[in-house]
mmCIF file of the N, C-alpha and C atoms, coordinates in Angstrom:
data_MODEL
# 
_entry.id   MODEL 
# 
loop_
_atom_site.group_PDB 
_atom_site.id 
_atom_site.type_symbol 
_atom_site.label_atom_id 
_atom_site.label_alt_id 
_atom_site.label_comp_id 
_atom_site.label_asym_id 
_atom_site.label_entity_id 
_atom_site.label_seq_id 
_atom_site.pdbx_PDB_ins_code 
_atom_site.Cartn_x 
_atom_site.Cartn_y 
_atom_site.Cartn_z 
_atom_site.occupancy 
_atom_site.B_iso_or_equiv 
_atom_site.pdbx_formal_charge 
_atom_site.auth_seq_id 
_atom_site.auth_comp_id 
_atom_site.auth_asym_id 
_atom_site.auth_atom_id 
_atom_site.pdbx_PDB_model_num 
ATOM 1   N N  . UNK A 1 1  ? 26.237  -26.662 -23.330 1.00 0.00 ? 1  UNK A N  1 
ATOM 2   C CA . UNK A 1 1  ? 25.540  -26.063 -22.656 1.00 0.00 ? 1  UNK A CA 1 
ATOM 3   C C  . UNK A 1 1  ? 23.650  -26.154 -22.459 1.00 0.00 ? 1  UNK A C  1 
ATOM 4   N N  . UNK A 1 2  ? 23.525  -27.978 -21.131 1.00 0.00 ? 2  UNK A N  1 
ATOM 5   C CA . UNK A 1 2  ? 21.618  -27.647 -21.057 1.00 0.00 ? 2  UNK A CA 1 
ATOM 6   C C  . UNK A 1 2  ? 21.403  -26.941 -20.409 1.00 0.00 ? 2  UNK A C  1 
ATOM 7   N N  . UNK A 1 3  ? 19.600  -26.702 -21.023 1.00 0.00 ? 3  UNK A N  1 
ATOM 8   C CA . UNK A 1 3  ? 19.181  -26.503 -20.521 1.00 0.00 ? 3  UNK A CA 1 
ATOM 9   C C  . UNK A 1 3  ? 17.824  -26.123 -18.969 1.00 0.00 ? 3  UNK A C  1 
ATOM 10  N N  . UNK A 1 4  ? 18.041  -26.137 -18.316 1.00 0.00 ? 4  UNK A N  1 
ATOM 11  C CA . UNK A 1 4  ? 17.677  -26.879 -16.917 1.00 0.00 ? 4  UNK A CA 1 
ATOM 12  C C  . UNK A 1 4  ? 15.990  -27.372 -16.792 1.00 0.00 ? 4  UNK A C  1 
ATOM 13  N N  . UNK A 1 5  ? 14.487  -27.136 -17.363 1.00 0.00 ? 5  UNK A N  1 
ATOM 14  C CA . UNK A 1 5  ? 13.895  -27.658 -17.984 1.00 0.00 ? 5  UNK A CA 1 
ATOM 15  C C  . UNK A 1 5  ? 13.459  -27.990 -19.028 1.00 0.00 ? 5  UNK A C  1 
ATOM 16  N N  . UNK A 1 6  ? 15.249  -28.565 -19.801 1.00 0.00 ? 6  UNK A N  1 
ATOM 17  C CA . UNK A 1 6  ? 14.625  -28.866 -20.659 1.00 0.00 ? 6  UNK A CA 1 
ATOM 18  C C  . UNK A 1 6  ? 14.184  -30.822 -21.491 1.00 0.00 ? 6  UNK A C  1 
ATOM 19  N N  . UNK A 1 7  ? 12.475  -31.090 -21.368 1.00 0.00 ? 7  UNK A N  1 
ATOM 20  C CA . UNK A 1 7  ? 11.478  -31.881 -21.371 1.00 0.00 ? 7  UNK A CA 1 
ATOM 21  C C  . UNK A 1 7  ? 10.048  -31.718 -19.962 1.00 0.00 ? 7  UNK A C  1 
ATOM 22  N N  . UNK A 1 8  ? 10.708  -30.800 -19.166 1.00 0.00 ? 8  UNK A N  1 
ATOM 23  C CA . UNK A 1 8  ? 9.175   -30.486 -18.357 1.00 0.00 ? 8  UNK A CA 1 
ATOM 24  C C  . UNK A 1 8  ? 8.877   -29.919 -18.822 1.00 0.00 ? 8  UNK A C  1 
ATOM 25  N N  . UNK A 1 9  ? 7.149   -29.699 -18.417 1.00 0.00 ? 9  UNK A N  1 
ATOM 26  C CA . UNK A 1 9  ? 6.507   -28.626 -18.572 1.00 0.00 ? 9  UNK A CA 1 
ATOM 27  C C  . UNK A 1 9  ? 6.312   -27.603 -17.361 1.00 0.00 ? 9  UNK A C  1 
ATOM 28  N N  . UNK A 1 10 ? 7.002   -26.654 -17.705 1.00 0.00 ? 10 UNK A N  1 
ATOM 29  C CA . UNK A 1 10 ? 6.401   -25.698 -17.337 1.00 0.00 ? 10 UNK A CA 1 
ATOM 30  C C  . UNK A 1 10 ? 5.711   -25.059 -17.847 1.00 0.00 ? 10 UNK A C  1 
ATOM 31  N N  . UNK A 1 11 ? 4.538   -24.364 -17.272 1.00 0.00 ? 11 UNK A N  1 
ATOM 32  C CA . UNK A 1 11 ? 3.912   -23.393 -17.815 1.00 0.00 ? 11 UNK A CA 1 
ATOM 33  C C  . UNK A 1 11 ? 3.364   -21.947 -18.285 1.00 0.00 ? 11 UNK A C  1 
ATOM 34  N N  . UNK A 1 12 ? 3.663   -21.154 -18.218 1.00 0.00 ? 12 UNK A N  1 
ATOM 35  C CA . UNK A 1 12 ? 4.551   -19.391 -18.971 1.00 0.00 ? 12 UNK A CA 1 
ATOM 36  C C  . UNK A 1 12 ? 4.253   -18.714 -18.026 1.00 0.00 ? 12 UNK A C  1 
ATOM 37  N N  . UNK A 1 13 ? 5.010   -18.074 -17.746 1.00 0.00 ? 13 UNK A N  1 
ATOM 38  C CA . UNK A 1 13 ? 4.154   -16.963 -16.822 1.00 0.00 ? 13 UNK A CA 1 
ATOM 39  C C  . UNK A 1 13 ? 3.334   -16.341 -16.886 1.00 0.00 ? 13 UNK A C  1 
ATOM 40  N N  . UNK A 1 14 ? 2.656   -15.605 -15.709 1.00 0.00 ? 14 UNK A N  1 
ATOM 41  C CA . UNK A 1 14 ? 1.052   -14.183 -16.822 1.00 0.00 ? 14 UNK A CA 1 
ATOM 42  C C  . UNK A 1 14 ? 2.060   -13.299 -16.778 1.00 0.00 ? 14 UNK A C  1 
ATOM 43  N N  . UNK A 1 15 ? 2.149   -11.763 -17.698 1.00 0.00 ? 15 UNK A N  1 
ATOM 44  C CA . UNK A 1 15 ? 2.515   -11.114 -17.837 1.00 0.00 ? 15 UNK A CA 1 
ATOM 45  C C  . UNK A 1 15 ? 2.248   -10.506 -17.174 1.00 0.00 ? 15 UNK A C  1 
ATOM 46  N N  . UNK A 1 16 ? 3.237   -9.096  -16.474 1.00 0.00 ? 16 UNK A N  1 
ATOM 47  C CA . UNK A 1 16 ? 2.103   -8.198  -15.705 1.00 0.00 ? 16 UNK A CA 1 
ATOM 48  C C  . UNK A 1 16 ? 0.696   -8.079  -15.304 1.00 0.00 ? 16 UNK A C  1 
ATOM 49  N N  . UNK A 1 17 ? 0.003   -8.023  -16.022 1.00 0.00 ? 17 UNK A N  1 
ATOM 50  C CA . UNK A 1 17 ? -1.856  -7.900  -16.319 1.00 0.00 ? 17 UNK A CA 1 
ATOM 51  C C  . UNK A 1 17 ? -2.134  -9.300  -17.138 1.00 0.00 ? 17 UNK A C  1 
ATOM 52  N N  . UNK A 1 18 ? -1.308  -9.597  -16.548 1.00 0.00 ? 18 UNK A N  1 
ATOM 53  C CA . UNK A 1 18 ? -1.805  -11.853 -16.793 1.00 0.00 ? 18 UNK A CA 1 
ATOM 54  C C  . UNK A 1 18 ? -3.211  -11.418 -16.757 1.00 0.00 ? 18 UNK A C  1 
ATOM 55  N N  . UNK A 1 19 ? -3.608  -12.244 -15.850 1.00 0.00 ? 19 UNK A N  1 
ATOM 56  C CA . UNK A 1 19 ? -5.560  -12.051 -15.332 1.00 0.00 ? 19 UNK A CA 1 
ATOM 57  C C  . UNK A 1 19 ? -5.429  -11.281 -14.058 1.00 0.00 ? 19 UNK A C  1 
ATOM 58  N N  . UNK A 1 20 ? -5.576  -10.334 -14.568 1.00 0.00 ? 20 UNK A N  1 
ATOM 59  C CA . UNK A 1 20 ? -6.054  -9.359  -13.174 1.00 0.00 ? 20 UNK A CA 1 
ATOM 60  C C  . UNK A 1 20 ? -6.819  -8.800  -13.212 1.00 0.00 ? 20 UNK A C  1 
ATOM 61  N N  . UNK A 1 21 ? -8.212  -8.848  -13.062 1.00 0.00 ? 21 UNK A N  1 
ATOM 62  C CA . UNK A 1 21 ? -8.776  -8.717  -12.261 1.00 0.00 ? 21 UNK A CA 1 
ATOM 63  C C  . UNK A 1 21 ? -9.463  -6.850  -12.123 1.00 0.00 ? 21 UNK A C  1 
ATOM 64  N N  . UNK A 1 22 ? -10.242 -6.609  -12.872 1.00 0.00 ? 22 UNK A N  1 
ATOM 65  C CA . UNK A 1 22 ? -9.704  -4.463  -12.376 1.00 0.00 ? 22 UNK A CA 1 
ATOM 66  C C  . UNK A 1 22 ? -10.272 -4.840  -11.257 1.00 0.00 ? 22 UNK A C  1 
ATOM 67  N N  . UNK A 1 23 ? -10.751 -5.708  -10.484 1.00 0.00 ? 23 UNK A N  1 
ATOM 68  C CA . UNK A 1 23 ? -11.134 -4.808  -8.923  1.00 0.00 ? 23 UNK A CA 1 
ATOM 69  C C  . UNK A 1 23 ? -9.487  -5.014  -7.908  1.00 0.00 ? 23 UNK A C  1 
ATOM 70  N N  . UNK A 1 24 ? -8.540  -5.935  -8.843  1.00 0.00 ? 24 UNK A N  1 
ATOM 71  C CA . UNK A 1 24 ? -7.215  -5.964  -7.843  1.00 0.00 ? 24 UNK A CA 1 
ATOM 72  C C  . UNK A 1 24 ? -6.156  -5.330  -8.784  1.00 0.00 ? 24 UNK A C  1 
ATOM 73  N N  . UNK A 1 25 ? -6.923  -4.684  -10.532 1.00 0.00 ? 25 UNK A N  1 
ATOM 74  C CA . UNK A 1 25 ? -6.195  -4.103  -10.157 1.00 0.00 ? 25 UNK A CA 1 
ATOM 75  C C  . UNK A 1 25 ? -5.497  -2.245  -9.413  1.00 0.00 ? 25 UNK A C  1 
ATOM 76  N N  . UNK A 1 26 ? -7.350  -2.487  -9.201  1.00 0.00 ? 26 UNK A N  1 
ATOM 77  C CA . UNK A 1 26 ? -7.814  -1.280  -7.428  1.00 0.00 ? 26 UNK A CA 1 
ATOM 78  C C  . UNK A 1 26 ? -6.832  -1.003  -6.434  1.00 0.00 ? 26 UNK A C  1 
ATOM 79  N N  . UNK A 1 27 ? -6.981  -2.557  -6.061  1.00 0.00 ? 27 UNK A N  1 
ATOM 80  C CA . UNK A 1 27 ? -6.129  -2.561  -4.549  1.00 0.00 ? 27 UNK A CA 1 
ATOM 81  C C  . UNK A 1 27 ? -5.084  -2.607  -4.855  1.00 0.00 ? 27 UNK A C  1 
ATOM 82  N N  . UNK A 1 28 ? -4.140  -2.947  -5.629  1.00 0.00 ? 28 UNK A N  1 
ATOM 83  C CA . UNK A 1 28 ? -3.428  -2.414  -6.573  1.00 0.00 ? 28 UNK A CA 1 
ATOM 84  C C  . UNK A 1 28 ? -2.700  -1.401  -5.685  1.00 0.00 ? 28 UNK A C  1 
ATOM 85  N N  . UNK A 1 29 ? -3.173  -0.711  -7.052  1.00 0.00 ? 29 UNK A N  1 
ATOM 86  C CA . UNK A 1 29 ? -2.767  0.155   -7.215  1.00 0.00 ? 29 UNK A CA 1 
ATOM 87  C C  . UNK A 1 29 ? -3.066  1.742   -5.644  1.00 0.00 ? 29 UNK A C  1 
ATOM 88  N N  . UNK A 1 30 ? -4.211  0.454   -5.134  1.00 0.00 ? 30 UNK A N  1 
ATOM 89  C CA . UNK A 1 30 ? -4.660  2.067   -3.328  1.00 0.00 ? 30 UNK A CA 1 
ATOM 90  C C  . UNK A 1 30 ? -3.298  1.613   -2.875  1.00 0.00 ? 30 UNK A C  1 
ATOM 91  N N  . UNK A 1 31 ? -2.890  0.083   -2.501  1.00 0.00 ? 31 UNK A N  1 
ATOM 92  C CA . UNK A 1 31 ? -1.782  -0.379  -1.810  1.00 0.00 ? 31 UNK A CA 1 
ATOM 93  C C  . UNK A 1 31 ? -0.775  0.268   -2.327  1.00 0.00 ? 31 UNK A C  1 
ATOM 94  N N  . UNK A 1 32 ? -0.598  0.832   -2.846  1.00 0.00 ? 32 UNK A N  1 
ATOM 95  C CA . UNK A 1 32 ? 0.482   1.340   -4.599  1.00 0.00 ? 32 UNK A CA 1 
ATOM 96  C C  . UNK A 1 32 ? 0.852   3.184   -3.478  1.00 0.00 ? 32 UNK A C  1 
ATOM 97  N N  . UNK A 1 33 ? -0.133  3.967   -3.406  1.00 0.00 ? 33 UNK A N  1 
ATOM 98  C CA . UNK A 1 33 ? -0.431  4.720   -3.286  1.00 0.00 ? 33 UNK A CA 1 
ATOM 99  C C  . UNK A 1 33 ? -0.659  5.741   -1.956  1.00 0.00 ? 33 UNK A C  1 
ATOM 100 N N  . UNK A 1 34 ? -0.820  4.218   -1.045  1.00 0.00 ? 34 UNK A N  1 
ATOM 101 C CA . UNK A 1 34 ? -0.396  4.037   0.945   1.00 0.00 ? 34 UNK A CA 1 
ATOM 102 C C  . UNK A 1 34 ? 0.862   3.942   0.495   1.00 0.00 ? 34 UNK A C  1 
ATOM 103 N N  . UNK A 1 35 ? 1.180   3.328   0.276   1.00 0.00 ? 35 UNK A N  1 
ATOM 104 C CA . UNK A 1 35 ? 3.256   3.469   0.484   1.00 0.00 ? 35 UNK A CA 1 
ATOM 105 C C  . UNK A 1 35 ? 3.409   4.683   0.363   1.00 0.00 ? 35 UNK A C  1 
ATOM 106 N N  . UNK A 1 36 ? 3.233   4.343   -1.160  1.00 0.00 ? 36 UNK A N  1 
ATOM 107 C CA . UNK A 1 36 ? 4.025   5.690   -1.279  1.00 0.00 ? 36 UNK A CA 1 
ATOM 108 C C  . UNK A 1 36 ? 3.803   7.261   -0.757  1.00 0.00 ? 36 UNK A C  1 
ATOM 109 N N  . UNK A 1 37 ? 2.052   7.036   -0.318  1.00 0.00 ? 37 UNK A N  1 
ATOM 110 C CA . UNK A 1 37 ? 2.646   7.950   0.334   1.00 0.00 ? 37 UNK A CA 1 
ATOM 111 C C  . UNK A 1 37 ? 3.123   8.061   2.292   1.00 0.00 ? 37 UNK A C  1 
ATOM 112 N N  . UNK A 1 38 ? 3.201   7.021   2.524   1.00 0.00 ? 38 UNK A N  1 
ATOM 113 C CA . UNK A 1 38 ? 3.546   6.389   3.950   1.00 0.00 ? 38 UNK A CA 1 
ATOM 114 C C  . UNK A 1 38 ? 5.855   7.283   3.322   1.00 0.00 ? 38 UNK A C  1 
ATOM 115 N N  . UNK A 1 39 ? 5.609   6.600   2.199   1.00 0.00 ? 39 UNK A N  1 
ATOM 116 C CA . UNK A 1 39 ? 7.304   6.448   1.913   1.00 0.00 ? 39 UNK A CA 1 
ATOM 117 C C  . UNK A 1 39 ? 8.121   8.069   1.869   1.00 0.00 ? 39 UNK A C  1 
ATOM 118 N N  . UNK A 1 40 ? 6.612   9.234   1.007   1.00 0.00 ? 40 UNK A N  1 
ATOM 119 C CA . UNK A 1 40 ? 6.731   10.966  1.323   1.00 0.00 ? 40 UNK A CA 1 
ATOM 120 C C  . UNK A 1 40 ? 6.987   11.366  2.534   1.00 0.00 ? 40 UNK A C  1 
ATOM 121 N N  . UNK A 1 41 ? 5.806   10.630  3.136   1.00 0.00 ? 41 UNK A N  1 
ATOM 122 C CA . UNK A 1 41 ? 5.994   10.965  5.017   1.00 0.00 ? 41 UNK A CA 1 
ATOM 123 C C  . UNK A 1 41 ? 7.932   10.833  5.791   1.00 0.00 ? 41 UNK A C  1 
ATOM 124 N N  . UNK A 1 42 ? 7.552   9.873   5.718   1.00 0.00 ? 42 UNK A N  1 
ATOM 125 C CA . UNK A 1 42 ? 9.139   9.211   5.964   1.00 0.00 ? 42 UNK A CA 1 
ATOM 126 C C  . UNK A 1 42 ? 9.629   10.380  6.418   1.00 0.00 ? 42 UNK A C  1 
ATOM 127 N N  . UNK A 1 43 ? 9.956   10.238  4.508   1.00 0.00 ? 43 UNK A N  1 
ATOM 128 C CA . UNK A 1 43 ? 11.484  11.017  3.898   1.00 0.00 ? 43 UNK A CA 1 
ATOM 129 C C  . UNK A 1 43 ? 11.004  12.558  4.702   1.00 0.00 ? 43 UNK A C  1 
ATOM 130 N N  . UNK A 1 44 ? 10.264  13.486  4.731   1.00 0.00 ? 44 UNK A N  1 
ATOM 131 C CA . UNK A 1 44 ? 9.913   14.477  5.414   1.00 0.00 ? 44 UNK A CA 1 
ATOM 132 C C  . UNK A 1 44 ? 10.012  14.666  6.748   1.00 0.00 ? 44 UNK A C  1 
ATOM 133 N N  . UNK A 1 45 ? 9.339   13.538  6.895   1.00 0.00 ? 45 UNK A N  1 
ATOM 134 C CA . UNK A 1 45 ? 10.123  13.784  9.083   1.00 0.00 ? 45 UNK A CA 1 
ATOM 135 C C  . UNK A 1 45 ? 11.599  12.890  8.833   1.00 0.00 ? 45 UNK A C  1 
ATOM 136 N N  . UNK A 1 46 ? 12.601  12.405  7.831   1.00 0.00 ? 46 UNK A N  1 
ATOM 137 C CA . UNK A 1 46 ? 13.655  12.163  8.493   1.00 0.00 ? 46 UNK A CA 1 
ATOM 138 C C  . UNK A 1 46 ? 14.665  13.810  7.663   1.00 0.00 ? 46 UNK A C  1 
ATOM 139 N N  . UNK A 1 47 ? 13.925  14.436  7.183   1.00 0.00 ? 47 UNK A N  1 
ATOM 140 C CA . UNK A 1 47 ? 15.405  16.000  6.515   1.00 0.00 ? 47 UNK A CA 1 
ATOM 141 C C  . UNK A 1 47 ? 14.679  16.768  8.167   1.00 0.00 ? 47 UNK A C  1 
ATOM 142 N N  . UNK A 1 48 ? 13.334  16.271  8.482   1.00 0.00 ? 48 UNK A N  1 
ATOM 143 C CA . UNK A 1 48 ? 13.144  17.013  9.935   1.00 0.00 ? 48 UNK A CA 1 
ATOM 144 C C  . UNK A 1 48 ? 13.847  16.792  10.988  1.00 0.00 ? 48 UNK A C  1 
ATOM 145 N N  . UNK A 1 49 ? 14.217  15.181  11.305  1.00 0.00 ? 49 UNK A N  1 
ATOM 146 C CA . UNK A 1 49 ? 14.899  15.059  12.295  1.00 0.00 ? 49 UNK A CA 1 
ATOM 147 C C  . UNK A 1 49 ? 16.380  15.442  11.944  1.00 0.00 ? 49 UNK A C  1 
ATOM 148 N N  . UNK A 1 50 ? 17.320  14.538  11.395  1.00 0.00 ? 50 UNK A N  1 
ATOM 149 C CA . UNK A 1 50 ? 18.306  14.911  10.347  1.00 0.00 ? 50 UNK A CA 1 
ATOM 150 C C  . UNK A 1 50 ? 19.345  16.394  11.556  1.00 0.00 ? 50 UNK A C  1 
ATOM 151 N N  . UNK A 1 51 ? 18.758  17.871  11.249  1.00 0.00 ? 51 UNK A N  1 
ATOM 152 C CA . UNK A 1 51 ? 19.376  18.442  11.639  1.00 0.00 ? 51 UNK A CA 1 
ATOM 153 C C  . UNK A 1 51 ? 20.035  18.757  13.192  1.00 0.00 ? 51 UNK A C  1 
ATOM 154 N N  . UNK A 1 52 ? 19.206  17.775  13.541  1.00 0.00 ? 52 UNK A N  1 
ATOM 155 C CA . UNK A 1 52 ? 19.620  16.994  15.244  1.00 0.00 ? 52 UNK A CA 1 
ATOM 156 C C  . UNK A 1 52 ? 20.889  16.762  15.590  1.00 0.00 ? 52 UNK A C  1 
ATOM 157 N N  . UNK A 1 53 ? 20.682  15.916  14.910  1.00 0.00 ? 53 UNK A N  1 
ATOM 158 C CA . UNK A 1 53 ? 21.453  14.911  14.607  1.00 0.00 ? 53 UNK A CA 1 
ATOM 159 C C  . UNK A 1 53 ? 23.503  15.565  14.124  1.00 0.00 ? 53 UNK A C  1 
ATOM 160 N N  . UNK A 1 54 ? 22.889  16.808  13.592  1.00 0.00 ? 54 UNK A N  1 
ATOM 161 C CA . UNK A 1 54 ? 24.132  17.444  13.027  1.00 0.00 ? 54 UNK A CA 1 
ATOM 162 C C  . UNK A 1 54 ? 24.467  18.884  13.714  1.00 0.00 ? 54 UNK A C  1 
ATOM 163 N N  . UNK A 1 55 ? 23.333  18.628  14.526  1.00 0.00 ? 55 UNK A N  1 
ATOM 164 C CA . UNK A 1 55 ? 23.940  20.020  15.244  1.00 0.00 ? 55 UNK A CA 1 
ATOM 165 C C  . UNK A 1 55 ? 24.726  18.879  16.660  1.00 0.00 ? 55 UNK A C  1 
ATOM 166 N N  . UNK A 1 56 ? 24.380  18.387  16.990  1.00 0.00 ? 56 UNK A N  1 
ATOM 167 C CA . UNK A 1 56 ? 25.368  17.107  18.259  1.00 0.00 ? 56 UNK A CA 1 
ATOM 168 C C  . UNK A 1 56 ? 26.759  17.408  17.606  1.00 0.00 ? 56 UNK A C  1 
ATOM 169 N N  . UNK A 1 57 ? 26.761  17.123  16.286  1.00 0.00 ? 57 UNK A N  1 
ATOM 170 C CA . UNK A 1 57 ? 28.546  16.358  16.161  1.00 0.00 ? 57 UNK A CA 1 
ATOM 171 C C  . UNK A 1 57 ? 28.736  17.335  16.202  1.00 0.00 ? 57 UNK A C  1 
ATOM 172 N N  . UNK A 1 58 ? 27.875  19.210  15.592  1.00 0.00 ? 58 UNK A N  1 
ATOM 173 C CA . UNK A 1 58 ? 29.547  19.506  15.623  1.00 0.00 ? 58 UNK A CA 1 
ATOM 174 C C  . UNK A 1 58 ? 29.237  20.514  17.260  1.00 0.00 ? 58 UNK A C  1 
ATOM 175 N N  . UNK A 1 59 ? 28.117  20.358  18.418  1.00 0.00 ? 59 UNK A N  1 
ATOM 176 C CA . UNK A 1 59 ? 28.479  20.246  19.894  1.00 0.00 ? 59 UNK A CA 1 
ATOM 177 C C  . UNK A 1 59 ? 30.050  18.571  20.143  1.00 0.00 ? 59 UNK A C  1 
ATOM 178 N N  . UNK A 1 60 ? 30.031  18.370  19.669  1.00 0.00 ? 60 UNK A N  1 
ATOM 179 C CA . UNK A 1 60 ? 31.028  16.970  20.213  1.00 0.00 ? 60 UNK A CA 1 
ATOM 180 C C  . UNK A 1 60 ? 32.284  17.404  19.804  1.00 0.00 ? 60 UNK A C  1 
ATOM 181 N N  . UNK A 1 61 ? 32.149  18.061  18.139  1.00 0.00 ? 61 UNK A N  1 
ATOM 182 C CA . UNK A 1 61 ? 33.868  18.360  17.316  1.00 0.00 ? 61 UNK A CA 1 
ATOM 183 C C  . UNK A 1 61 ? 33.764  19.633  18.676  1.00 0.00 ? 61 UNK A C  1 
ATOM 184 N N  . UNK A 1 62 ? 33.270  20.977  18.912  1.00 0.00 ? 62 UNK A N  1 
ATOM 185 C CA . UNK A 1 62 ? 33.719  21.391  19.133  1.00 0.00 ? 62 UNK A CA 1 
ATOM 186 C C  . UNK A 1 62 ? 33.961  21.342  20.424  1.00 0.00 ? 62 UNK A C  1 
ATOM 187 N N  . UNK A 1 63 ? 33.328  20.614  21.415  1.00 0.00 ? 63 UNK A N  1 
ATOM 188 C CA . UNK A 1 63 ? 34.745  20.038  22.653  1.00 0.00 ? 63 UNK A CA 1 
ATOM 189 C C  . UNK A 1 63 ? 36.221  19.548  23.049  1.00 0.00 ? 63 UNK A C  1 
ATOM 190 N N  . UNK A 1 64 ? 36.211  18.634  21.273  1.00 0.00 ? 64 UNK A N  1 
ATOM 191 C CA . UNK A 1 64 ? 36.719  17.974  20.650  1.00 0.00 ? 64 UNK A CA 1 
ATOM 192 C C  . UNK A 1 64 ? 37.878  19.270  20.861  1.00 0.00 ? 64 UNK A C  1 
ATOM 193 N N  . UNK A 1 65 ? 37.420  20.023  19.605  1.00 0.00 ? 65 UNK A N  1 
ATOM 194 C CA . UNK A 1 65 ? 39.032  20.911  19.741  1.00 0.00 ? 65 UNK A CA 1 
ATOM 195 C C  . UNK A 1 65 ? 39.120  21.872  20.916  1.00 0.00 ? 65 UNK A C  1 
ATOM 196 N N  . UNK A 1 66 ? 38.459  21.358  21.728  1.00 0.00 ? 66 UNK A N  1 
ATOM 197 C CA . UNK A 1 66 ? 38.792  22.740  23.306  1.00 0.00 ? 66 UNK A CA 1 
ATOM 198 C C  . UNK A 1 66 ? 39.344  21.906  23.567  1.00 0.00 ? 66 UNK A C  1 
ATOM 199 N N  . UNK A 1 67 ? 39.130  20.232  24.277  1.00 0.00 ? 67 UNK A N  1 
ATOM 200 C CA . UNK A 1 67 ? 40.060  19.656  25.183  1.00 0.00 ? 67 UNK A CA 1 
ATOM 201 C C  . UNK A 1 67 ? 41.685  20.153  24.295  1.00 0.00 ? 67 UNK A C  1 
ATOM 202 N N  . UNK A 1 68 ? 42.087  20.381  22.746  1.00 0.00 ? 68 UNK A N  1 
ATOM 203 C CA . UNK A 1 68 ? 42.904  19.896  22.422  1.00 0.00 ? 68 UNK A CA 1 
ATOM 204 C C  . UNK A 1 68 ? 43.837  21.207  22.429  1.00 0.00 ? 68 UNK A C  1 
ATOM 205 N N  . UNK A 1 69 ? 43.622  21.856  22.920  1.00 0.00 ? 69 UNK A N  1 
ATOM 206 C CA . UNK A 1 69 ? 43.500  23.774  22.936  1.00 0.00 ? 69 UNK A CA 1 
ATOM 207 C C  . UNK A 1 69 ? 45.101  23.648  24.051  1.00 0.00 ? 69 UNK A C  1 
ATOM 208 N N  . UNK A 1 70 ? 46.210  24.546  23.555  1.00 0.00 ? 70 UNK A N  1 
ATOM 209 C CA . UNK A 1 70 ? 47.242  24.665  24.554  1.00 0.00 ? 70 UNK A CA 1 
ATOM 210 C C  . UNK A 1 70 ? 47.086  25.954  25.247  1.00 0.00 ? 70 UNK A C  1 
ATOM 211 N N  . UNK A 1 71 ? 47.810  25.512  26.060  1.00 0.00 ? 71 UNK A N  1 
ATOM 212 C CA . UNK A 1 71 ? 46.985  26.981  26.485  1.00 0.00 ? 71 UNK A CA 1 
ATOM 213 C C  . UNK A 1 71 ? 48.681  27.868  26.919  1.00 0.00 ? 71 UNK A C  1 
# 
């Protein structure tokens, strides 16, 4: 099996902290903090909204049981 990049000059990829300035690191951390805050907010909202779905499902299940009841 041969290496695909054999004979080609491929520049090495910089590591996670390669040539990044402190300002870029701060900006990245700021954007990440905003993202995580919004993600937590969305999860909280989803947690609060979900019971309405389960209540609706309970009502529909009760109606189905009532429909198939034998008189």
